[in-house]
C-alpha positions as CSV (number, residue, x, y, z in Angstrom):
1,X,74.4,116.6,84.8
2,X,76.6,113.6,84.7
3,X,80.2,113.7,83.4
4,X,80.8,112.5,79.9
5,X,82.4,109.1,79.6
6,X,85.1,108.0,77.1
7,X,86.8,104.8,75.8
8,X,90.3,104.3,74.7
9,X,90.8,101.9,71.8
10,X,93.9,100.5,69.9
11,X,93.9,98.9,66.5
12,X,97.6,97.9,66.2
13,X,98.6,101.1,64.4
14,X,101.9,102.7,65.3
15,X,103.1,106.3,64.9
16,X,104.9,107.1,61.7
17,X,108.7,106.4,62.0
18,X,108.4,104.1,65.1
19,X,109.9,100.7,65.1
20,X,107.2,98.0,65.6
21,X,109.4,95.8,67.8
22,X,110.2,98.7,70.1
23,X,106.6,99.7,70.3
24,X,105.5,96.1,71.1
25,X,108.2,96.0,73.8
26,X,107.1,99.3,75.4
27,X,103.4,98.5,75.2
28,X,104.0,95.0,76.6
29,X,106.0,96.5,79.5
30,X,103.4,99.2,80.1
31,X,100.5,96.7,80.3
32,X,102.6,93.8,81.7
33,X,101.3,91.9,78.7
34,X,102.4,88.4,77.6
35,X,102.8,87.4,74.0
36,X,99.2,86.4,73.6
37,X,97.9,89.7,74.8
38,X,100.4,91.5,72.5
39,X,99.3,89.4,69.6
40,X,95.7,90.4,70.4
41,X,96.6,94.0,70.7
42,X,98.5,94.2,67.4
43,X,96.1,91.9,65.4
44,X,94.7,94.9,63.5
45,X,91.3,94.6,65.1
46,X,90.0,97.4,67.2
47,X,90.5,96.5,70.9
48,X,89.0,98.7,73.6
49,X,91.7,99.1,76.2
50,X,89.6,101.0,78.8
51,X,86.0,102.4,78.7
52,X,83.7,104.3,81.0
53,X,86.4,106.7,82.1
54,X,86.6,110.5,82.3
55,X,88.4,112.6,79.7
56,X,91.4,113.3,81.9
57,X,92.0,109.5,82.4
58,X,91.5,108.9,78.7
59,X,94.1,111.5,77.8
60,X,96.6,109.9,80.2
61,X,96.1,106.6,78.5
62,X,96.6,108.2,75.1
63,X,99.7,110.1,76.3
64,X,101.2,106.9,77.6
65,X,100.5,104.9,74.4
66,X,101.7,107.8,72.2
67,X,105.0,107.9,74.2
68,X,105.3,104.2,73.6
69,X,104.8,104.8,69.8
70,X,101.3,103.4,69.5
71,X,98.5,105.3,67.9
72,X,95.2,105.0,69.8
73,X,91.9,106.7,69.6
74,X,89.7,108.3,72.3
75,X,86.0,108.0,71.6
76,X,83.1,109.6,73.6
77,X,80.6,107.0,74.6
78,X,77.8,109.6,74.1
79,X,78.9,110.0,70.5
80,X,78.5,106.2,70.1
81,X,74.9,106.5,71.1
82,X,74.2,109.4,68.9
83,X,73.3,108.9,65.2
84,X,76.3,108.9,62.9
85,X,77.1,112.3,61.4
86,X,79.2,113.1,58.3
87,X,82.7,113.6,59.6
88,X,86.0,114.1,58.0
89,X,88.0,110.9,57.6
90,X,90.7,110.4,60.2
91,X,94.3,110.3,59.1
92,X,95.3,106.7,58.4
93,X,98.1,105.4,60.7
94,X,100.4,102.7,59.7
95,X,99.0,99.3,60.6
96,X,101.3,96.4,61.1
97,X,99.8,92.9,60.6
98,X,100.9,90.2,63.0
99,X,100.4,86.5,63.0
100,X,97.8,85.3,65.5
101,X,98.1,81.6,66.4
102,X,94.9,79.6,66.6
103,X,95.6,78.5,70.1
104,X,95.3,82.0,71.6
105,X,92.3,82.0,73.9
106,X,89.5,84.5,73.1
107,X,89.6,87.5,75.4
108,X,86.5,88.7,77.1
109,X,84.8,91.7,75.4
110,X,84.7,93.9,78.5
111,X,88.2,95.1,79.4
112,X,89.8,92.5,77.2
113,X,93.3,93.0,78.4
114,X,92.6,93.1,82.1
115,X,94.4,96.5,82.3
116,X,93.7,99.0,85.0
117,X,95.0,102.5,85.5
118,X,97.5,101.0,88.1
119,X,99.2,99.0,85.4
120,X,100.4,102.2,83.6
121,X,103.1,104.0,85.4
122,X,101.9,107.4,84.1
123,X,98.6,106.8,85.8
124,X,99.8,105.3,89.1
125,X,98.9,107.1,92.3
126,X,99.6,105.9,95.8
127,X,97.3,106.2,98.8
128,X,98.6,106.0,102.3
129,X,97.3,103.1,104.4
130,X,94.6,103.7,106.9
131,X,96.1,105.1,110.1
132,X,99.3,106.4,108.5
133,X,100.7,109.8,109.5
134,X,99.9,112.2,106.8
135,X,102.1,115.0,108.2
136,X,105.9,114.5,108.3
137,X,106.6,116.8,111.2
138,X,104.3,118.1,113.9
139,X,105.3,121.5,115.3
140,X,104.3,122.0,118.9
141,X,102.8,125.5,119.4
142,X,104.1,127.3,122.4
143,X,101.6,128.3,125.0
144,X,100.9,132.0,124.8
145,X,101.6,134.1,127.9
146,X,98.2,135.6,128.7
147,X,97.2,137.6,131.9
148,X,93.8,136.2,132.9
149,X,93.8,137.5,136.4
150,X,91.1,140.1,135.7
151,X,88.6,137.4,134.5
152,X,86.3,135.2,136.6
153,X,83.4,132.9,136.1
154,X,79.8,133.5,137.1
155,X,78.1,131.1,139.4
156,X,75.9,128.4,137.9
157,X,72.4,129.6,137.2
158,X,73.3,133.3,137.5
159,X,72.1,135.9,135.0
160,X,74.7,136.5,132.4
161,X,73.3,139.8,131.4
162,X,71.0,138.8,128.6
163,X,68.8,141.6,127.3
164,X,65.3,141.1,128.6
165,X,62.4,141.8,126.3
166,X,60.2,144.7,127.1
167,X,56.8,144.0,128.6
168,X,54.2,143.4,125.9
169,X,51.9,146.4,125.1
170,X,48.5,146.5,126.7
171,X,45.6,145.2,124.6
172,X,43.6,147.8,122.6
173,X,40.7,149.5,124.3
174,X,37.5,148.1,122.8
175,X,35.1,149.6,125.4
176,X,33.5,151.9,122.9
177,X,32.7,149.1,120.5
178,X,29.5,147.0,120.3
179,X,28.2,144.1,118.3
180,X,25.1,144.9,116.2
181,X,22.7,142.2,115.1
182,X,21.4,142.6,111.6
């Protein structure tokens, strides 16, 4: 069975009590976003930040955005394909409208901000380059002092003492049997 996939979306809502300018600055630094990307993020429209990710990665995105003061949502992509069910309304977060200039280019619908996991410091992981030493210090093992004087090697082709199989039993005696035609 395949692992369930999720998407992380943001609608410009901030956490209660957070300062909008500080949230914008933190989100902008987190995603290395310019003013146009920030305007798109805080436009009040639902923007999918990352999709087709596992739950652990989605939770890391949510934690990073929550620490910045932004309220985001994690949605299972399998729930999106399922028919809508009656659910409790989600608590409404404070949405801050921003002015979007007309000369802002339209962002592509898939991964609209061009953000990857490497762009968020909480998600960064480093991999050593090919050929790098993965062990800091190599301890050389001392050669053990073994007395091998009582051991020798057999000559090539000699019998090493394998257990031979017993001779097969003789075939059954059928001399008292005959074939009868009917």
